[in-house]
N, C-alpha and C positions, 0 to 999 in steps of 0.2 A: 496761167501757171508760170512760176519763176524757176530758173535753173540755178542750182548750186552744186558745183563740182560734179556735174553729171547726174544729179539726183533731182527729181521733181518735188517741189514743196508748194504748199498753198501760199498765196500772197499774204503778207502780214506776219508770217512765221519766220523770224530772223534766225538763221543758223550760221553764225560767223565762221570763217575759215579757221579761226583759232581753235575751234573744237575739232581737232584732228582725230581724236580717238573715241570720244563719246558721241559724236554725231551719228544720226540714224544710219546714214549711208556708209559708215565706216565698216559695217559688217553686213554680210548677206542675211544673217539670222539675228533675232533678238537675243540678248543675253539672258540666260537662266542661271542663277547662282544657287548652288547646292551646298548646304552645311553638312558637316560630318554626321549629324543626326539624321539626315535624310530630308530635312525641311528644304523647300525650294522657294525661290523668289523669282517670279517672272514666267512661270509655266502655267499650266491649267489649274494648279492647286494654289489657293490663296494662303499666304503665310499669316499666321496669327501669333504675334509676340505679346505676351502678357505676363504681368507680375508687378511687384511693388516698385515705386520710384527708387527707394533706397533699400539696401539690405541692412536690416536692423538687428536681426538675431537669427540663429539657426531655426528656432521654432517658427518664427514669423515666415521665413522663406520656405520652410518645409510645408507649412499649411497652404501657402500661396501656390507653390508648385503643384501640390496634389490637386488643388481645386481647379487651376487653369488647365491642367492636363486632362482631368476628368471631363471638363466642359468642351474640350476639343482643340485647345491651343497646341501648337507644335514647337514654340520657342519660348524660353523663359527669359524675361527681361528683369533687370535689377541693377542698381548702381552700387558698386563697391567704392568708387571714387566719385564724389559729388561736387560739381562746380556750383557754388552757392554765392549769391550776391553779397550776403553778409558773412564776414569771417567767423561770426559767432554761431552760425547755423550748423546743423549736423552735416559733417563732411564725408560720411561713409566710413566703412570699416577697413578699407584698403585690402591687402592681400588676404586677410581672414575672410572678408566678404567674397573674394574671388573663389576661395576654397569651398565656401558654402554654396555658391552658385553652381560650381562644377558637381558637387555631391548631389544637389537636388536635381540638376539637369540629368545626370546619369541615372538616378533612381527612377525618375518619371519619364524617361525617354524624350527629353526636351533639349533642343539646341539651346545654347546660352549666348545672349548678346548683352554686352555691358560696355560702358563708356570708358574711353581712355582719354586723358587730358594732356599728359606730358609725354613727349617723344621718348624720354628715358624709361617710361613705364611700359612701352609697347611690348618689349620682349617678355616681360613678366605676365602681362595680360593675355598674350597669345598662348601661354601655357595652360590657361584655364578656359578661355572663351572660344566659342565657335565663330563668333562674329564681333568685330570691333566697332563700337559706336563712336563716331565723331560728332559731338554735340553741336548745338547751334552756336555756342560761344567760341567753338574751336574750328568752325568751318573754314576760316582763313588763317588757321595756324599752319603756315606752310611747312615748317620743319616737321610737324606732326603728320601732315598729309604725305610728305616724302617718306617718313619712317613707315607709315602704314602701307605705302606703295611698295616698299622693299620686302614686305611679307607677302604671303599668299593666302593669308586669312581674310575671309570676306569682310567688307567694310560697309557699315550702314552710315551714310553721310546725310546728316540732318541739314536742312536749309538754315542759314543764318537768320536771326530774327529781323534783320534789316537788309537782307541780301536780295539782289535781283536774280532772275533766272540765269542770266549770263554769268554772274559771279559764282553762283552755285555750280553750274556745269563746268566752269573752269577749275573750281576746287576739285571736282571729280577727275578732271583731266590730269591734275597733279598725281593722283593716286594711280591712274592707268599708265601714265608716263613712267612711273617707277617700276612697272611690270606687273602690278596687281590689277587684273581685269575684273575682279569679283566685287563690284560696287553696286549697292542698292541706294537709291535716293529716297529721302524721307521728307515729305512736306509736313511741317509742324506749325504753320502759321507765321505771320510776320506782324511786327508792331504797327499799330495804327493810331489815329487820333482818338479812337473810341476805347474807353476802358471798361465797357460793360462786360466784355469777355477778356480773357488773358491775352489773346492774340487774335488776329484776323486770318482765318483759314482761306488760303487761295486754292479752292477746290478745282478751279478751272485749269490749274497748272497740270493736273493729272492727265487729261486728254491732250493737252498741249505738248507735254514731254513725250507722250507716245509718238508724236510726229518728229520731235527734235532729237531724240536719243534712243539708242538700243538698250539702255539700262533700265532695269525694273524700278518702279516707283511705288512706295507705300505711304500711308498717311498716319499721323499721330493725332487723333482727335482729343486726347487728354490734354496735351500741352496747348493745342490750338485754342481750346475753350476755357479750360481751368474750372469748369463746372461739371460735376459728375453727371447730373441728370441730362445734360446736353450731349454727352458722349455717344450714347446709342444711336440717336437719329443721324448724327454726322458720320458715325462709323458706317451706317447703312448707306448713306449718300455716297461715301467714298468708294464703296464696293461697286455701286451702280455706275459711278463715274469712270471705273476702270482700274482702280488701284489694285496692285498685285499683292497687297497685304495691309495689315494694321498693326500698330504697336500701341497697347492699351495698358494703363496703370490699374492694377488690381491689388487690393490690400485686405487682409483679414479683419482689420478694424480701422477704417479710414479716418474716423473721428480722432483717433489717437496716433495717427501716422506721424513720423518724425519729419516727413517732407511730402508736400503735395497731396495731403489728405482730401482736400476739397474737390480734386479732380479724379480721385480714385474710385473705381467701382468696388462694391463688396462682391462676395462670391455669388450670391443669388442674382445680382444684377448682371454679372458677367455671363452666367449660365443662360439667363433669359436673352441676352444679346446674341449669343452664339446660335440659339434656336431661331432667332429673327433673321440672322444673316444667311442661313442655309438656302432659302428660296431665292434670295437676292443674288447670291453667288451664281446660282443656276441661271438666273435671268441675264447675268453678265457673261455667261458662257464659261464659267469656272466652277470650282467646287471648294468646299472647306477641307481642311486636312483630314485624311483618313487615318485614324489612330485606333489602337486597341489597348485598353488598360485593364488591369486586374481589379478585383473588388476594392482594394485599398488605394486605388488610383495609380499604382506603379505601372510602368509600361510593360505590356505583354511582349512576347518574343518578336512579334511582327511590328511592334510600335516603334522600335528604335533600330536604325540602320547605321552601324559603325563603319567608318572608312578604313581602308587598308593603310597601314603606316608607310611613310616614305623612308628615305635613307636615314633621317635623323630620329625615327621612331614616331613621328607624328604624320598627319596627313600632308602629302606633298603639295596639295593645293593647286595642281596643274589644271589648266583650263583647256577644254577641248570642244571643238565645234561639232554639232550634229544638225540634222534637219529640223530639230526642235529647239535649237538655240545653243548657247554656250553653257556647259555644265562643269561643275567641279568634278575632277576625277575622284 
C-alpha cells in the first residue's frame, strides 16, 4: 500500500496533491448531491436523467417529460443552448427552451439539468435549472468553471472528449474551489482511433474514481456510443460497475430529431431499459428512483419534493455533512 497525505490507496492509483478538495480523503463521507426536486446523486438511489438532446418545441418536450417520468426517471435532461460543431446546425431555443424545461419539470416532478456554455449565461440558467451541465467542450472553460463555482447550484461536469482523468478532476477542483461543493462527474467517452462508435467509453473509470474522489460519478451511454441499440447494454454495465446514475437521450421521434437522433431511444425502448435496470441496481446495492405519478404521467404529491427558499427566494444550496454523505439543504 502507498501512503498519500495520511490516506491509504492501492498502488497504481495516482492521487496528486493538487486535488486538495476533490480527493477521496478530503472528506470523511462521500458527497451526495440533492436537487431541489429531491433527486440525489451518490446515495443509495440511482439518478436517472432522461430526455431529448435538444429542446425543439413545447409539445416535443411535454411528450418526452411525460414518458420518462412514467418510466421512472427523476431528472429531465434537454439542451436549450446547444454547442454544435457546425454553425449551421440547430443551436437550441435559448431562454424559451429554459422556460419549457422548467414547466415540464415542475409538471412531472422532475429535476432539470441543462447545459450552460457561456459564463455570462450562468445567472440566467440557474433561474430555471436545478443542475448546470458543463459539457465536454467546456470542461476546461476556466471562466465558466469559476462562474459555476460561485453559485450553489449543482454542477454536472462531463469529461472532455480528449481529457485525462487528472485534467477532469482538476476541472472539478475549480468548481469546488469557488465554494460550490455540489459536483457530479459524468463519463461520456473519449475520442479514439476507432470510428465504429462515436466515442470510446472508459467504463473502468467508474470504479477507479470511487477510489480517487468523494464525488459521485454517472455515465452517459448515449454520447459514448452514438448508436441507440447499444445504449441499453452499456447502461446496464454502467450500473453494475458502480455508477451513481445515468443520463440518456430519449426522443418521441428519434428519426426526425433535430440533433442526435441516431443515439436517442424512443419511449418504448426507454421503458424497457428501466425494467431491465431494476434488478441490476439491486445487484449493485442500490435502487432506481421511487416515484409516484398520476394517470396522465404528472407527478403525484409524493413524487416531487420542493426545497425551502433561501434569502433570495431560491434554494440556498447549502451543503451539510451527515453520516450518509454531503447533502444539499
